[in-house]
C-alpha positions, 0 to 999 in steps of 0.5 A, a space after each residue: 602560471 597562477 590560477 589568477 593569472 590564467 583566469 585573467 584577473 582576480 574575482 572580488 571574492 578572492 581579494 580583501 583590501 586593508 587600509 591604514 589611516 596614518 600618512 607620513 606622520 613622525 612619532 619619536 623620530 620614526 616616520 609612519 608610512 601609509 600604504 595600501 595593500 591587497 590580500 588574495 588567496 592563491 592555491 593553498 596560500 594567501 598573498 599580500 601585495 603592497 600597491 604603492 611599492 612593488 613588494 609582496 609576501 605570502 602566508 598560510 592565512 591573511 594575518 600571516 601574509 600581512 605580518 610577512 608583508 609588514 616585515 618585508 616592507 620594513 626591510 624595503 624602507 630601510 634603504 628606500 629613498 624618501 620618494 619610494 612610495 607612489 600613492 595609488 588613488 582609488 584602486 579597483 579590482 578589474 578583470 582582464 582576459 588575455 588570449 595566447 597561442 
């Protein structure tokens, strides 16, 4: 179990959000897809997770994690249906504390 999962959530100093500005626009036959991502540190790595589809990746730096996520998303969208993106509105990082036996 990750340290983030053990603590019940992510501290705001562990996350940074990256937003894109273009939504569903086509250029030269290519569709541009707007997704929201969050990047956080987990142990020795950075994790980049897409909030709009269930895809994530990691890297040694935030930039590496985002580059790896971009590649994973490009592969995902090659075969994904047109309605695969579930837009997340106003995401907020919240702490959730769980008890376990």
